[in-house]
C-alpha positions in Angstrom: -10.0 -11.5 37.9 -8.5 -13.3 35.0 -8.9 -16.6 36.7 -12.6 -15.6 36.7 -13.0 -15.6 33.1 -10.4 -18.4 32.3 -9.5 -19.6 28.7 -12.8 -18.2 27.1 -11.7 -14.5 28.1 -8.3 -15.1 26.5 -10.0 -16.6 23.5 -12.3 -13.7 23.0 -9.4 -11.0 23.4 -7.4 -13.1 20.8 -10.3 -13.1 18.3 -10.8 -9.2 18.8 -7.1 -8.6 18.0 -7.1 -11.0 15.0 -10.2 -9.2 13.6 -8.7 -5.9 14.0 -5.4 -7.0 12.4 -7.4 -8.7 9.3 -9.2 -5.2 9.0 -5.9 -3.2 8.8 -4.4 -5.8 6.2 -7.5 -5.2 4.0 -7.4 -1.5 4.4 -3.6 -1.4 3.4 -4.4 -3.7 0.5 -7.3 -1.4 -0.8 -4.9 1.5 -0.3 -2.0 -0.3 -2.4 -4.5 -1.3 -5.1 -5.9 2.4 -5.4 -2.4 3.7 -5.4 -1.3 1.3 -8.2 -4.3 2.2 -10.3 -3.5 6.0 -10.0 -0.1 5.3 -10.9 -0.9 3.3 -14.2 -3.5 6.1 -15.2 -0.6 8.6 -14.6 1.7 6.6 -16.7 -0.6 6.2 -19.6 -1.4 9.9 -19.4 2.4 10.6 -19.8 2.8 8.2 -22.6 -0.1 10.0 -24.4 1.3 13.5 -23.7 4.8 14.1 -22.3 4.2 17.3 -20.8 5.6 18.7 -17.6 2.3 18.5 -15.7 2.0 14.7 -16.7 5.3 14.0 -15.3 4.9 15.8 -12.0 1.5 13.7 -11.8 3.4 10.6 -12.5 6.1 11.5 -9.9 3.5 12.2 -7.1 1.3 8.9 -7.9 4.6 6.9 -8.1 5.9 8.1 -4.6 2.4 7.4 -3.3 2.5 3.9 -4.6 5.9 3.4 -3.7 4.9 4.3 0.0 1.8 2.1 0.0 3.8 -0.9 -1.3 6.4 -0.3 1.3 3.7 -0.3 3.9 2.1 -3.3 2.7 5.2 -5.4 2.8 6.2 -3.7 6.2 9.8 -4.3 7.2 9.8 -8.0 6.1 11.1 -7.6 2.6 11.2 -5.6 -0.6 8.2 -3.8 -1.9 6.8 -4.6 -5.1 7.4 -1.2 -6.3 10.1 1.5 -5.7 11.5 4.8 -6.8 13.9 3.0 -8.9 10.9 1.5 -11.0 9.3 5.0 -11.2 12.6 6.5 -12.3 12.8 3.9 -15.3 9.2 4.6 -16.2 9.9 8.2 -16.3 13.0 7.9 -18.7 11.5 5.0 -20.7 
């Protein structure tokens, strides 16, 4: 059956997989940007008012941001943000 369609069939399948891959990349990038802005807002809130609720919000937003950054890079390297950076922001 594959011989019936030939190279055109293989090309179409490759294009479909490429489009799906690009859409997943875009979704991950948008998730990372949203997580980063949420983290930065929580950091500003903490600097303005150093109460326990703001620290908890920062920890939650930072963990979510670290996870999104790790997923963005996959297993290919170091994420842009990690838990150590979050701890440094909390103690600063």
